[in-house]
GUDREN-45908 format. One record per residue (C-alpha): residue in three letters; x, y, z. Coordinates in Angstrom, 1 decimal, always signed. Layout:
<rs>
(r "ALA",(X,Y,Z)) ...
</rs>
This chain:
<rs>
(r "MET",(+152.5,+213.9,+165.4)) (r "LYS",(+153.0,+217.2,+163.4)) (r "LYS",(+154.9,+214.9,+161.1)) (r "ILE",(+151.9,+212.5,+160.8)) (r "LEU",(+149.8,+215.3,+160.0)) (r "PHE",(+151.8,+216.9,+157.5)) (r "CYS",(+152.4,+213.9,+155.8)) (r "ILE",(+148.2,+213.4,+155.4)) (r "VAL",(+148.3,+216.8,+154.4)) (r "CYS",(+150.4,+216.3,+151.7)) (r "LEU",(+149.0,+212.7,+150.4)) (r "LEU",(+145.3,+214.7,+150.3)) (r "SER",(+147.0,+218.1,+148.4)) (r "PHE",(+148.5,+215.1,+146.1)) (r "SER",(+145.2,+213.1,+145.8)) (r "VAL",(+143.2,+216.6,+144.6)) (r "SER",(+145.9,+218.0,+142.6)) (r "ALA",(+145.3,+214.6,+140.9)) (r "ASP",(+141.6,+214.7,+140.5)) (r "VAL",(+141.6,+218.1,+139.2)) (r "ALA",(+144.1,+217.0,+136.4)) (r "SER",(+142.1,+214.1,+135.7)) (r "LEU",(+139.0,+216.1,+135.7)) (r "GLY",(+140.7,+218.6,+133.5)) (r "ASN",(+141.5,+216.2,+131.0)) (r "LYS",(+138.1,+214.8,+130.9)) (r "ILE",(+136.8,+218.1,+130.3)) (r "ASP",(+138.8,+218.2,+127.2)) (r "GLN",(+137.9,+215.0,+126.0)) (r "ASP",(+134.4,+216.3,+126.5)) (r "ASN",(+135.2,+219.3,+124.8)) (r "ILE",(+136.5,+217.4,+121.9)) (r "ASN",(+133.7,+215.1,+121.9)) (r "MET",(+131.0,+217.6,+121.5)) (r "GLY",(+133.0,+219.7,+118.9)) (r "LEU",(+133.0,+216.6,+116.8)) (r "THR",(+129.6,+215.6,+117.7)) (r "LEU",(+127.8,+219.0,+116.7)) (r "GLY",(+130.5,+220.0,+114.0)) (r "PHE",(+129.6,+216.8,+112.3)) (r "LYS",(+125.9,+217.6,+112.6)) (r "TYR",(+125.8,+221.2,+111.1)) (r "TYR",(+128.6,+220.0,+108.7)) (r "GLU",(+126.0,+216.9,+107.5)) (r "GLY",(+122.8,+218.9,+108.0)) (r "ARG",(+122.2,+215.7,+110.2)) (r "TYR",(+118.4,+216.6,+112.5)) (r "VAL",(+119.7,+220.4,+111.6)) (r "GLU",(+119.6,+222.8,+108.6)) (r "GLN",(+123.2,+222.0,+107.4)) (r "ASP",(+125.1,+225.4,+108.3)) (r "TYR",(+128.9,+225.2,+107.4)) (r "TYR",(+129.4,+228.3,+109.5)) (r "LYS",(+128.2,+226.5,+112.8)) (r "ALA",(+130.1,+223.1,+112.0)) (r "ARG",(+133.5,+225.4,+111.6)) (r "GLU",(+133.2,+227.4,+115.2)) (r "TYR",(+132.5,+223.4,+116.7)) (r "PHE",(+135.6,+221.7,+114.7)) (r "GLU",(+137.3,+224.6,+116.4)) (r "LEU",(+136.5,+224.2,+119.6)) (r "ALA",(+137.3,+220.5,+119.6)) (r "ALA",(+140.7,+221.6,+117.6)) (r "ASN",(+142.1,+224.3,+119.8)) (r "LYS",(+142.0,+221.1,+122.4)) (r "GLY",(+143.8,+219.1,+120.4)) (r "SER",(+141.8,+216.9,+118.0)) (r "ASP",(+143.4,+215.8,+114.8)) (r "VAL",(+140.2,+214.9,+113.2)) (r "ALA",(+138.7,+218.6,+113.8)) (r "LEU",(+142.0,+220.1,+112.4)) (r "SER",(+141.3,+217.5,+108.8)) (r "MET",(+137.9,+218.5,+108.7)) (r "LEU",(+138.8,+222.5,+108.8)) (r "ALA",(+141.6,+221.7,+106.4)) (r "GLY",(+138.8,+220.7,+104.4)) (r "MET",(+136.0,+223.3,+104.6)) (r "TYR",(+139.2,+225.5,+104.0)) (r "ALA",(+140.3,+223.8,+101.0)) (r "GLU",(+137.0,+223.4,+99.6)) (r "GLY",(+135.4,+227.2,+100.7)) (r "LYS",(+132.7,+225.6,+102.6)) (r "GLY",(+131.6,+227.9,+105.4)) (r "VAL",(+134.9,+230.0,+104.6)) (r "LYS",(+136.5,+231.7,+102.4)) (r "GLN",(+138.9,+229.3,+100.1)) (r "ASP",(+141.9,+229.7,+101.5)) (r "TYR",(+144.6,+226.7,+100.7)) (r "GLN",(+147.5,+228.2,+102.9)) (r "LYS",(+145.1,+227.6,+106.0)) (r "ALA",(+144.1,+224.3,+104.7)) (r "LYS",(+147.7,+223.2,+104.4)) (r "GLU",(+148.6,+224.5,+108.1)) (r "TYR",(+145.7,+222.7,+109.3)) (r "LEU",(+147.0,+219.3,+107.3)) (r "GLU",(+150.4,+219.5,+108.7)) (r "LEU",(+148.6,+219.9,+112.4)) (r "ALA",(+146.5,+216.6,+111.7)) (r "ALA",(+149.0,+214.7,+109.6)) (r "ASP",(+151.8,+215.2,+112.3)) (r "LYS",(+149.2,+213.9,+115.0)) (r "GLY",(+149.1,+211.0,+112.6)) (r "ASN",(+145.5,+211.4,+111.3)) (r "LEU",(+145.4,+209.3,+107.5)) (r "PRO",(+143.0,+211.3,+105.8)) (r "ALA",(+145.0,+214.7,+106.4)) (r "GLN",(+148.5,+212.7,+105.3)) (r "THR",(+146.9,+211.9,+102.1)) (r "MET",(+145.4,+215.0,+101.3)) (r "LEU",(+148.4,+217.2,+102.2)) (r "ALA",(+150.6,+214.7,+99.9)) (r "SER",(+147.9,+215.6,+97.1)) (r "LEU",(+148.2,+219.3,+97.9)) (r "TYR",(+151.9,+219.1,+97.6)) (r "PHE",(+151.6,+216.7,+94.9)) (r "ASP",(+149.1,+219.1,+92.5)) (r "GLY",(+150.8,+222.4,+93.7)) (r "GLN",(+146.9,+223.6,+94.2)) (r "GLY",(+147.0,+226.8,+95.6)) (r "ILE",(+150.6,+225.9,+97.0)) (r "LYS",(+153.8,+225.7,+95.8)) (r "GLN",(+154.0,+222.4,+94.1)) (r "ASP",(+156.5,+220.1,+96.0)) (r "TYR",(+157.1,+216.2,+95.0)) (r "SER",(+159.5,+215.5,+97.5)) (r "LYS",(+157.1,+216.7,+100.1)) (r "ALA",(+154.2,+214.6,+98.6)) (r "LYS",(+156.1,+211.7,+98.3)) (r "LYS",(+157.1,+212.1,+102.1)) (r "TYR",(+153.2,+212.4,+103.4)) (r "PHE",(+152.1,+209.8,+100.8)) (r "GLU",(+154.7,+207.3,+102.1)) (r "LEU",(+153.4,+207.9,+105.4)) (r "ALA",(+149.9,+206.9,+104.3)) (r "ALA",(+151.1,+204.3,+102.2)) (r "ASP",(+152.6,+202.4,+104.6)) (r "ARG",(+149.3,+202.6,+106.9)) (r "GLY",(+147.2,+200.7,+104.0)) (r "ASP",(+145.7,+203.8,+102.4)) (r "ILE",(+144.9,+202.9,+98.9)) (r "LYS",(+145.2,+206.5,+97.2)) (r "ALA",(+148.6,+206.8,+98.7)) (r "GLN",(+149.9,+203.5,+97.4)) (r "GLU",(+148.4,+204.4,+93.9)) (r "MET",(+150.3,+207.7,+94.1)) (r "LEU",(+153.9,+206.6,+95.8)) (r "GLY",(+153.7,+203.6,+92.8)) (r "LEU",(+153.3,+206.0,+89.8)) (r "MET",(+155.7,+208.5,+91.4)) (r "TYR",(+158.4,+206.2,+91.5)) (r "TYR",(+157.2,+204.6,+88.1)) (r "ASN",(+157.5,+208.3,+86.9)) (r "GLY",(+160.7,+209.7,+88.5)) (r "GLN",(+158.6,+212.1,+90.3)) (r "GLY",(+160.0,+213.5,+93.5)) (r "THR",(+162.6,+210.5,+93.3)) (r "GLU",(+164.6,+208.6,+90.5)) (r "PRO",(+162.6,+206.2,+88.9)) (r "ASP",(+162.6,+203.0,+90.7)) (r "PHE",(+160.7,+200.6,+89.2)) (r "TYR",(+160.9,+198.1,+92.1)) (r "LYS",(+159.5,+200.3,+94.2)) (r "ALA",(+156.8,+201.2,+91.9)) (r "LYS",(+155.9,+197.8,+91.8)) (r "LYS",(+155.6,+197.1,+95.5)) (r "TYR",(+152.9,+200.1,+96.1)) (r "LEU",(+151.1,+199.3,+92.5)) (r "GLU",(+150.9,+195.7,+93.7)) (r "LEU",(+149.0,+197.0,+97.0)) (r "ALA",(+146.9,+199.2,+95.0)) (r "ALA",(+146.2,+196.8,+92.0)) (r "ASP",(+144.7,+193.9,+94.7)) (r "LYS",(+142.3,+196.4,+95.7)) (r "GLY",(+141.2,+197.3,+91.9)) (r "ILE",(+142.7,+200.8,+91.3)) (r "THR",(+142.5,+200.5,+87.4)) (r "ILE",(+145.8,+203.2,+86.7)) (r "ALA",(+148.0,+200.5,+88.8)) (r "GLN",(+146.5,+197.5,+86.8)) (r "ALA",(+147.3,+199.3,+83.4)) (r "ILE",(+151.1,+200.6,+84.6)) (r "LEU",(+151.9,+196.8,+86.0)) (r "GLY",(+150.4,+195.2,+82.9)) (r "VAL",(+153.0,+198.2,+80.6)) (r "MET",(+155.9,+196.7,+82.9)) (r "TYR",(+155.3,+193.1,+82.9)) (r "ALA",(+154.3,+193.3,+79.0)) (r "GLU",(+157.6,+195.4,+78.4)) (r "GLY",(+160.2,+194.2,+81.4)) (r "GLN",(+160.3,+197.0,+83.3)) (r "GLY",(+161.8,+196.1,+86.4)) (r "VAL",(+160.5,+192.8,+86.6)) (r "LYS",(+161.0,+189.6,+84.4)) (r "GLN",(+159.2,+190.1,+81.2)) (r "ASP",(+155.5,+187.9,+81.7)) (r "TYR",(+152.7,+188.0,+78.8)) (r "GLN",(+150.5,+186.2,+80.7)) (r "LYS",(+151.1,+188.5,+83.8)) (r "ALA",(+150.8,+191.7,+81.6)) (r "LYS",(+147.7,+190.2,+80.2)) (r "TRP",(+145.9,+189.7,+83.4)) (r "TYR",(+146.5,+193.0,+84.8)) (r "LEU",(+146.1,+194.9,+81.2)) (r "GLU",(+142.3,+193.1,+80.7)) (r "SER",(+141.7,+194.1,+84.3)) (r "ALA",(+142.0,+197.4,+83.6)) (r "ALA",(+141.0,+197.2,+80.1)) (r "ASP",(+137.5,+196.3,+80.9)) (r "LYS",(+137.1,+199.4,+83.6)) (r "ARG",(+138.5,+201.6,+80.3)) (r "SER",(+141.7,+202.1,+80.5)) (r "ALA",(+142.9,+203.9,+77.3)) (r "ILE",(+146.9,+202.9,+78.1)) (r "ALA",(+145.6,+199.0,+79.1)) (r "GLN",(+143.6,+199.1,+75.4)) (r "ALA",(+146.1,+200.2,+73.6)) (r "MET",(+148.9,+198.1,+75.1)) (r "LEU",(+146.9,+195.4,+74.4)) (r "GLY",(+145.9,+196.1,+71.0)) (r "SER",(+149.9,+196.2,+70.4)) (r "MET",(+150.1,+192.6,+72.0)) (r "TYR",(+147.5,+191.2,+69.8)) (r "ALA",(+148.8,+193.3,+66.9)) (r "GLU",(+152.7,+192.1,+67.2)) (r "GLY",(+151.7,+188.5,+68.7)) (r "TYR",(+153.2,+189.6,+71.8)) (r "GLY",(+152.2,+186.7,+74.3)) (r "VAL",(+149.2,+185.8,+72.7)) (r "GLU",(+147.9,+184.8,+69.1)) (r "GLN",(+148.3,+187.5,+66.6)) (r "ASN",(+144.7,+188.8,+65.9)) (r "LEU",(+144.8,+192.1,+63.7)) (r "ASP",(+141.1,+192.4,+64.4)) (r "LYS",(+140.8,+191.9,+67.8)) (r "ALA",(+144.0,+194.5,+68.1)) (r "LYS",(+141.8,+197.2,+66.0)) (r "GLU",(+138.9,+197.0,+68.4)) (r "TYR",(+141.3,+197.3,+71.4)) (r "PHE",(+142.8,+200.0,+69.6)) (r "GLY",(+139.2,+201.6,+68.6)) (r "LEU",(+138.5,+201.5,+72.5)) (r "SER",(+141.8,+203.0,+73.4)) (r "CYS",(+140.8,+205.6,+71.3)) (r "ASP",(+137.3,+206.6,+72.7)) (r "ASN",(+138.4,+206.9,+75.9)) (r "GLY",(+141.0,+209.2,+74.9)) (r "GLU",(+144.5,+207.9,+73.7)) (r "GLN",(+146.3,+209.4,+70.4)) (r "TYR",(+148.1,+206.5,+69.6)) (r "GLY",(+145.3,+204.1,+69.7)) (r "CYS",(+143.3,+206.4,+67.1)) (r "ASP",(+146.5,+206.5,+65.3)) (r "ALA",(+147.0,+202.8,+65.3)) (r "TYR",(+143.5,+201.8,+64.4)) (r "ALA",(+143.6,+204.0,+61.3)) (r "LYS",(+147.0,+202.6,+60.0)) (r "LEU",(+144.8,+199.2,+60.6)) (r "ASN",(+141.5,+200.7,+58.6)) (r "LYS",(+143.8,+201.6,+55.6)) (r "LYS",(+145.2,+198.4,+55.5)) (r "GLY",(+141.8,+196.7,+55.2)) (r "PHE",(+141.3,+195.1,+58.7)) 
</rs>
């Protein structure tokens, strides 16, 4: 009889312990949800007067319970000096915590901080690491930046194959610089089989969105007749557009054609 009672007591103790643990988890989750809800409410000024100081307090409540979203928001606030004194070091610390929990915006933002060296020591290797994490999860900005890093050899040896892989992902989503660089790669056969038709398609897509690089490259193609019928008037037009958008090569090429009477 005593053994039976002992077993019943054990089972009840286990049940109570499990319920307490479950309740503790629920309270933690409730605190996270409350902190995030009120944090965003004050951050965005939804139905209340915008107040970054109160937003920070509520995000901190959620962050202390392990919320990666709250950590990411606090990082942004420290980076931009919203409700706090601007502090890139603290921003980096919060971003690292959030990124290690798999927060996608935090991975991209941390990579950008390391790439730009904004308030912290520039580190292309770390930038590449976090851009890769985000790019492989479909982040457009990370795909664009990683493609450019492989193309330019930043934080890695130049790798046109990998550059093409990530630039195509970004270009397919309409990213102008990715389209422009892919156009250059196909025009010059950089890591791909030279293909002027593909080059023209990518370059025109980027040029229509005022890419000075793409406009200058199209100018060169029409000036030399590479993959298109030579047309110096069209070449001059593209060089002029490129110049207007800040590309010195376009200005120089335009001046040369102008001197020749075109």
